[in-house]
N, C-alpha and C positions, 0 to 999 in steps of 0.2 A: 704550768704548761708541760706538755709531754717531754720536750727537749730542754727544759730548764735545768742547766748544769748545777746551779746552786741548790735547787730543790732536790735534785736527784742525789747529790752528795751529802745531804743533811738528814739527820734523824727527824722523824715526825711522830706525833702523838695524836690519837684519835683517827678519824676517817679522812682519807686523802681523796679529793676529787681531781681528776685529770682531764684536761682539755687539750685538743690537738688541732693543728692547722695543716693544710695540704703541704705547705713548704717544709714543715718539720718532718712529715712522713716521707717526703721526697728526699730530704737530706739523709735520713736514716737509711733508706733504701740504697742511696748512692754509696753510703759507707759500709754496705755489706750486710745490713740487718734484715733478716727474713722474719715474716710475721707468722712464726710457729713456735712451738715449745721446744724444738730441737736445739742442740748446742753445737752443731757442726758447721754453722755458717761462719764465714771469715769476716769478723767485725772489726771496725776501726773506731773505738769509742772516743779517743782524744780528737781526731779530725772532725768527727761528728759533733762533738761539744763545741769546737771552735766555729763550725759552720752555723751553729744555732745559738750564738751568743745573745742575739736579740730576743730570745724566748724569755729571758728573765725580766724584760721590760714591764713596768707596771701598766703601761698604756694598753697592753693586751686585754686588761680587764676594765678599761675605761671606754667611754663613748667618744673620745678624742684621741688623735694620734700625738706623736711627739712634737708636732708643730702647732697643736691646738686646733687642727682641722677636724671636722666631724668624722667619726669612725664607728665601727660596730664592736662592742665588747663580746669576747668569747662567752661570757656568761649568758648573753642573750642570743647566741648563735647555736641552734640545735646541731648543726653540722659538726661543730667542734667536739661535742660529746659523742656523736655517732662515730667520728673518726677515731676518737680515743678508745671506744669500745671495740671497733672493728680491728684496730691494729694493737690491741692490748698486749699480745705476746711480744711484738717488736718493741713497744715502749718499755715493757717490764725488763726486757734484756738490757736495753740501753741504760735505764736507771740503775739496774743491778750492777752493771759494769762500772759505772761511775762511783757508786757507793763502795764497791770493793777496792777501787783504786784510791779513793779517799782514805780508806782504812789502811791501805798499804803505805801511803805517804805518811800517815800519822805514826805508824810503827817505825817507818824509816827515820822520821825526825827524832826518835828517841834512841837511835843507834849511836855508837861512838862517832866522833867528828870525822875520822878518816873514812868510815863507811858512808857517811852522809855526803862528803865531798865526792867520793868515787861514784856514789849513786847519782849525784847531780850531773856528773859528766856523762854517765851512761844514759840517763834520761834525756839529756840534751842531744846526744847522738841519735837516740831513738826518735825523738821528736823531729829532728832534722830529716832523718830518713823517711819518716812517715809523711812529712810535708812534701818531699820529692815524689814519693809514690802517689800521693793524692793529686799533685799537680799533673803528673804524667797520665794518670787514669782519667781525670776530668778532661784533659786536653784531647785524649783519644776519643772520649765520648762526644766532645764538642765537634771534632772533625767528622765523626760518623753521623751525628745529627745534621751537620751542614750538608753532607752528601745526600742524605735522605730528603732534606728540604729542597735542594736543587733539583733532584729528580722529580719530586712531586710538583715543583713549580713548572718544570719543562712539560710535564703531562698536562697540567692545567692550561698552559699557554697554547699547546697544540690543540687541545679541545676547544678553547675559545676561538682560535683561528678557523677551525673547521666549522664550528657553529655559526660564526659570523659570515663566512663565505656562503654557506648554505642559505642562511636567512636573506642575504643580499640577492642571491640568485632567485629565490622564491619571490621576493618583492618585485624584482625586475620583470619576471614572467607575469605576475599578477597585474602590474601596470600595463603591460602590453596586451594582456587579455581584456582588460577593461577598455582600452582604446579600440580594440577590434570590435567589441560589442557596440560601442558608441557609433563607430563608422557604419556597421551593418544596420543599426537602427535608422540612421539618417538616410542611407540608401533605400531601405524598404519604404520609409515614409515618403521619400521623393518619388519613387516609382508608383506607389499607391495613389498619391495625389495626382500624378501625371495621367494615370489611366482613368481616374475619376473625371479629370478635366476633359479628356478626349470623349468620354461617354456623354458628358453633358453637351458638348458641341454637336455631336451627331444627333442627339435628341432635338436640339434647337433647329437643325436643318429641316426637320419634319414638322415643325410647329409654325404658327404665324410669327410675323416679324417681331411683335412686341415680346412674345415669349422667347423668341430666339435671342434677342438682346439680353434678356434677363439671365438666360442659361449661359450665354457667353461670358457675362460679367462674373457669374458664380464660378465658371470654369477657370477664369483668370485668377480669381482669389484663391481657389483651391491649388492651382499650380504654384502660385507664389508662396503659399503656406508650405508646400512640399520642399521648395528650395530653401526657405528659411529653416525648416527642420533639418535639412541636410547640412547647411552651414553650422547650425548650432551643435549638432552631434560631432561634426569634424572638429570644432573648437573644443568640445568636451574630451574628444579622443586625444588631442594634442596636450590638454591639461593633465589627463591621466598619465600619459607618457612622461611629462615633465615632473609630476609628483612622484612617480615611480623612481625616476633618476635621482631626484633629491633624497628620497628615502634610502636608496641604495648607497648614495654618498655618505649619508648620516650613519648608516649601519657599518660601512667600511671604516669610517673615522672612529666610531665607537668601539669597533672590534680592535682597531689599532691602539686606542687608548687603554682598553682593558688588558691587551697584551703587555703594553709598557708598564701598566700598573701592577700586573702580575710579576713582571721582572723586578720592579722596585720593591714590592712587598716581600718577594722571595729573598731579595738581598737584605732587606731589613730584618726578616726573620732569622736569616743566617747570622747577621751581625749580633742580634739579641742572643741567639743560642751561643755564639762564640763568647760573647761578653758574660753571659750568665753562667753557663756550664764551665767554660774555661776560667772565668773570673773566680768562680768558687774555688777551683784548684789553686790559682795563684794566691788568693787571699788566705786559704788554708795553709799553703806552703809558707807564705810570709809570716803568718801568725805562729805557726809551729816553730819556725826558725827563731823568731823573737822570744817565744816561750822557752825554747831550749837555752838561749843565752841567759834569760832571766833565771831559769832554774839552776843553771851552772853557777852563775854569780851568787845567787842566794845560798847555794850550798857552800860556796867558798866563804861567805860572810859568817857562817856558823862555826868556822874553824879559825882559831887564832893563827896569825902568820907563823910559818915555820913548822906547823904540826903535820903538814903533808910534805913528804920528801919530794924535792924538785919543784915545789909550787910555792912561790913567795908573792903571788898576786894579791894586792890589797884592794884597789878599786880601779875601774877603767877611767883613765885620764885622757881627755881629748888631746890630739897631737899638738894643738896650738897652746896648751896650758902645761904648766910644769909645777910639781910639788916640791922640787929641790929648793933648799933654803938659799937665800942670796948671801953672797960674801962681799965684804968691803963696806965702806961707810954708806949709810942709808942715803945721805944727801947726794953723794956721787952717783949712786945708782939711779936716783930719781931724775937728776939732770940728764944722765945718759939715756934713760928710757924716754924722756920727753924729746930729746934730740932725735932718737931713732924713730919715734912714733910720728913725728911731723911729716917726713917724706912718705911714710906708708900711707897716711891719711890723704896726702896730696895725690898719690897714685890711685887710691881707691875712687877718688872723685872723677877720674878720667876713664877708667875701664874696670870691668869686673875682674877681680884678682884671679889669675890663672891657678894659683895654688889653693883656691877655695874649694872645699869638698863638693860644693854644688855647681862648680864651674861647668862640668860636662852637661848638666841640665840647662844651664844658661846658654851654652854654645849651641845645643840642639834647638832651643827655642829661637835663638837669633837666626839660625839658618832657615827656619820655617816662617820667620816674620821679617822678610827683607824690607828695608826702608823704615823700620820702626826704630825710634831713638833707643840708645842703650839704657837710659834711665827707665824707660817704659818696659823694656825687656827684663830688666832687673826686677821691676815690680811684678811682672807676669811670673817670673821665677819664684819670687817670694810667695805669691798666692798659690802657685802650683804646689809648693812644699807644704803650705798650710792645708791644701786640699788632699794631700796624700800622695802626690806624684813627686818623688824625690830623685829620680835618675832617668836618663833618656830611655832606658828599656821599658819603663812603665808608661810611656806616652802612647796613647792609642790614636789620638787625632788632635790637631790644632786647627781651629776653625775661626775665621774672622767673619762675623755677621753684623752688618751695619756698623756700629761703633764699639762692638764688644769682641774681645778675644776670649775664646773658650779653649781650655786645655782639658781634654778628657783622658783619664787613665784607663789602663787595661782592666783594672779591678772595678766592678760596678760601684758607683758612689764616690769614686775618687775623681773630682773635677773641680775646676775653678774658672772664674771669668774676671776680666779686667776691662774697664772702659778706656777706649782710645781717645775719647774727647776730653777727658779730665787731665789736668797737668799731673805728671808723674812725681812721686817723691824723689828726693835726692838719692844717689847711689848708696851713700852712707846709710840713709834711713832704711832702704830695702835690705842692705846687708845686715843691719841690726835686727830687722824683723825676721830674717832667715835664722840668724843666730838665736833669737828669742824662741822661735819655734823648735829648733833643735834642743835648746836648753830645757824647754818644757817637756819634751819627750824624755830627755835624760832624767828629769825630776820625777816623772811618772814611773820610770823604771826603778829609780832609787827608792821611791815610796813603797813600791811593791817589795823591793828587797828588804826594806825596814820592817814591813809587816811580816814577811817570812821569818826574819830574824827574831822579832818579838814573839811570834808564835812558837818558834823553836825554843826560846828561853823559857816561855811559859810551860811548855811540856817538860823541860828539864827540871823546873822547880817542883812540879807535881810528881 
């Protein structure tokens, strides 16, 4: 794939086929890449690489997605090749940037320990600064897109209202015109039959009695037909007016519905733009910040303690754990720890610990879910942490729909849901689940550090 970081940073042999998606091209453009052969564009390769981490997924080349649902492989999509050809200068610059940075990191890993550690700190600061700049830039673009969307929505709403009003007026006039025509036809038919009846009676006065009676009967029937036609056309005129009024009411209601739908769709588009564009910046900022910490810690692990003046950091130890050795008889410590642990466990079964690192998130959810049991809120907190929402500032919305509680994060994809109808686990169980999630994240960071240390040792041996 065009934005595949692993592929771009790795050497290749033979012919390389490149495929691109619209999302990859948009991400590269957002990070300053221009589709030309010039070198003057201001590019941000590291944020671009973090924004397109999904490009390395094998599902891009399969007919199913990550969840096993039907999907289209880029190998069978001609647009993927056309995009790669059309934006070849942009893609080539991105892949070249990553390749050069990979070479720079390789060289840096072979430098003395002090230089590696210093480079790690500098890289961490650069990544953190790049994350802040990316977040600010994407937030500005999200705000600008929202303003444009709101203006376009207002224009559409005004156009819908004018069109609806005009259509309703035209229909009202059409119904009135139809009614007038029906009334005029009835009056003409009544007058015509009336004159015909008078003519027949006058002719009968000049004929014998037998003929006179026949003509009088025919004149009566003709006059009655005229009156029937008049009443029928008057009824049709009334029906035409009523139909016109019904159509006008329907048009007005439909116009109002379209106006409201325009407002709703405009708001949804604004939310999606804010979540997508702004979320990209927040995700990139968070990813760069984490990457900076990992780079700095990995650099420290390549240096034995004491080799860097003023730096004796070994590993990051969580505040609630200690690496200091115990003093005193082991049995006394064990009894003392058991006595101290019992009241702590009893307190945890009553309320969420205030000193817990995720207590602010628990408190924010408790405020948004009044009347919900503390055990259930603790469960919602656990699932929110698993879903990527770890502090109150990351909460975008808390929605209760039927028996489900949904917690949506500001970063697209960070969300969780919990059923209110199912009995919640104990508070201790939720706390253990949260600690397990935090521990898993720490393990992933430690594994990455171990891989970096192994790679550095391998370079040292060669």
